[in-house]
Each structure stands twice: as structure tokens, then as C-alpha cells.
C-alpha positions as CSV (number, residue, x, y, z in Angstrom):
1,M,105.5,64.7,83.0
2,Y,106.1,68.4,83.9
3,N,104.7,70.8,81.3
4,L,107.1,73.5,80.2
5,N,105.1,74.9,77.3
6,W,104.5,78.4,78.7
7,S,103.3,79.9,75.4
8,R,100.3,77.7,74.8
9,K,97.1,79.7,74.5
10,E,95.2,77.7,77.1
11,L,97.6,79.1,79.7
12,T,95.9,82.4,80.2
13,S,97.6,85.3,82.0
14,Q,95.5,84.6,85.1
15,K,96.5,80.9,85.2
16,L,100.1,81.8,84.5
17,G,100.1,84.4,87.3
18,R,98.6,81.9,89.8
19,F,101.1,79.2,88.8
20,C,104.0,81.7,89.2
21,E,102.8,82.8,92.7
22,Y,102.7,79.1,93.8
23,Y,106.1,78.4,92.2
24,A,107.7,81.4,94.0
25,K,106.2,80.3,97.3
26,M,107.3,76.7,97.0
27,S,110.8,77.8,95.9
28,L,111.2,80.0,99.0
29,A,109.7,77.3,101.2
30,S,112.3,74.9,99.9
31,Y,114.9,77.2,101.5
32,G,113.2,77.0,104.9
33,M,111.1,80.2,104.8
34,N,107.6,80.2,106.3
35,I,105.1,81.4,103.8
36,Y,101.9,83.4,104.6
37,T,99.2,84.3,102.1
38,S,96.2,86.4,102.1
39,E,92.8,85.5,100.6
40,V,92.6,89.0,99.1
41,D,95.3,90.7,97.0
42,D,94.3,94.3,97.3
43,H,97.6,96.0,98.2
44,G,99.9,94.4,95.7
45,I,101.5,92.0,98.1
46,D,101.1,88.4,96.9
47,F,102.6,86.8,100.0
48,V,104.8,87.3,103.0
49,A,107.7,85.1,104.0
50,E,109.4,84.8,107.4
51,T,112.9,83.8,108.0
52,Q,114.9,83.8,111.3
53,K,116.2,87.2,110.3
54,H,113.4,88.9,108.4
55,F,109.7,89.3,107.4
56,L,109.7,89.9,103.7
57,K,106.8,91.0,101.4
58,F,106.7,89.8,97.8
59,Q,105.0,90.8,94.6
60,V,105.3,88.2,91.9
61,K,105.5,89.0,88.2
62,S,106.2,86.8,85.2
63,I,107.3,87.3,81.6
64,R,106.9,84.8,78.8
65,Q,109.5,84.4,76.1
66,G,109.3,87.2,73.6
67,T,107.9,89.7,76.1
68,N,110.4,92.4,77.2
69,Y,108.6,94.5,79.8
70,V,106.8,93.9,83.1
71,Y,105.7,96.5,85.7
72,A,104.2,97.1,89.1
73,R,101.9,100.0,89.7
74,K,103.4,102.7,91.9
75,S,100.2,102.6,94.0
76,N,101.0,99.0,94.9
77,F,104.8,99.0,95.0
78,D,106.5,101.3,97.6
79,I,110.2,101.5,96.7
80,T,110.9,103.0,100.1
81,D,109.8,99.8,101.8
82,S,113.0,97.9,102.6
83,S,111.0,94.7,103.3
84,L,109.4,94.7,99.8
85,Y,110.7,92.6,96.9
86,L,109.6,91.8,93.4
87,I,110.0,88.2,92.3
88,L,110.4,87.9,88.6
89,L,109.9,84.6,86.8
90,L,111.2,84.4,83.2
91,L,109.4,81.7,81.3
92,E,111.0,80.2,78.2
93,D,109.4,77.2,76.5
94,G,111.1,73.9,77.3
95,K,112.8,75.3,80.4
96,H,112.0,75.6,84.1
97,P,111.4,79.3,85.1
98,D,114.4,81.5,85.9
99,M,113.6,83.2,89.2
100,Y,114.9,86.6,90.4
101,I,114.4,88.4,93.7
102,I,114.7,92.1,93.3
103,P,114.6,94.6,96.2
104,S,112.2,97.5,95.8
105,S,115.2,99.8,96.3
106,A,116.6,98.7,92.9
107,W,114.4,101.4,91.3
108,N,116.4,104.0,93.1
109,N,119.3,103.5,90.7
110,K,118.7,106.3,88.2
111,D,121.5,105.0,85.9
112,S,119.9,101.6,85.4
113,R,118.5,100.7,82.0
114,L,116.8,97.6,83.5
115,F,114.8,99.3,86.2
116,V,112.7,102.2,85.1
117,Y,110.0,104.5,86.4
118,R,107.2,105.8,84.1
119,S,105.2,108.6,85.6
120,Y,102.7,108.9,82.7
121,E,102.0,112.5,83.6
122,D,98.9,113.9,81.9
123,K,98.1,110.4,80.6
124,K,95.4,107.8,81.5
125,S,97.9,105.1,82.7
126,E,98.9,105.0,86.3
127,P,102.6,105.6,87.3
128,E,104.6,102.4,87.3
129,Y,107.9,100.8,88.1
130,G,109.0,98.6,85.2
131,I,111.6,96.1,84.2
132,N,113.1,96.3,80.7
133,I,114.1,92.8,79.7
134,S,116.7,92.8,76.9
135,Q,120.0,91.0,76.1
136,R,121.8,94.3,77.0
137,N,120.2,94.3,80.4
138,M,120.5,90.6,81.3
139,S,123.9,91.0,83.0
140,E,122.3,93.5,85.5
141,L,119.3,91.2,86.0
142,E,121.6,88.2,86.7
143,N,122.7,89.9,89.9
144,Y,119.3,89.1,91.3
145,K,119.0,85.4,90.4
146,I,117.7,83.5,93.4
147,N,120.8,81.4,93.9
148,K,122.9,84.5,94.1
149,V,120.8,86.4,96.7
150,I,119.0,83.8,98.8
151,D,121.8,83.7,101.4
152,R,120.9,87.3,102.4
153,F,117.6,86.1,103.7
154,I,118.1,82.8,105.4
């Protein structure tokens, strides 16, 4: 039986992150993409996928139910790189993950409430590109659901 209890305490952030990377890779492979991974994740790229049209770089993030913000550090996520995408997995207990493929350019939309940039000037935190998950922002996020965007790549 497949386990869909994402909130259990034994599922640490590290284990959940690993699962979500594998889930994203397998999902893209099911569409015929070739998946390439690195043994070391030191540049914020979790894996690369090849299609007949493109080479794509992916960073994978996940959010459990009840969490409303996830981010990628600016130093590891270049929004000017047109081949870079963030895969977001929303995890709700009792359901399979909802998967979204978001181009790095989405953060160029200054009017978006969903995609935000936090510079943290004069603070200890590093600058980051974030995603604000809320009911109000879900309609914007739905535009990036895998089944709505996958045809652009294959």
C-alpha cells in the first residue's frame, strides 16, 4: 500500500526532500524525458532532463499541508537562466502530490503575489526567491500544474 501520510514525524525534511526529488524525476521520465543526476548538489540543481527540444535544469521544493512558503536561495537560483525550472510538490495527507513546473522567469513578474523576492538587506539571511502558497494565490499557481505545461517540453 502506498503511504500518503506526509505529516508523520518519522518523515524528516531530508527524507521528504529525497522522496520529492525521486518523484519529480520519475514523473518527468514517464513523459519520455531522459533524466541525469549529479552525485553532489552544490549549485542548487537537483537534476537535468533532456527532451528532443531542450535540456532543462530543475530544482525541487516541497511543501507539506499547513506550510505556506518555500524558497530558493538567490545564489543557487538564477532567474535569468531560461533553462532553469523549479518543481514544486504540494503534499496533503491522503493525496498524491500535486506537481508544478515553474520557469525561473516567473519571478520577473513584479505584480505577482505568488512569486516574491526577498533581499534581506542588512540582515543575516541570504536573498531568496519565494513562493507564497495561499488560497488567494492558488489560481496563479494552477497555471503551472504539470499537466498544463508538460507539452511545452516534450
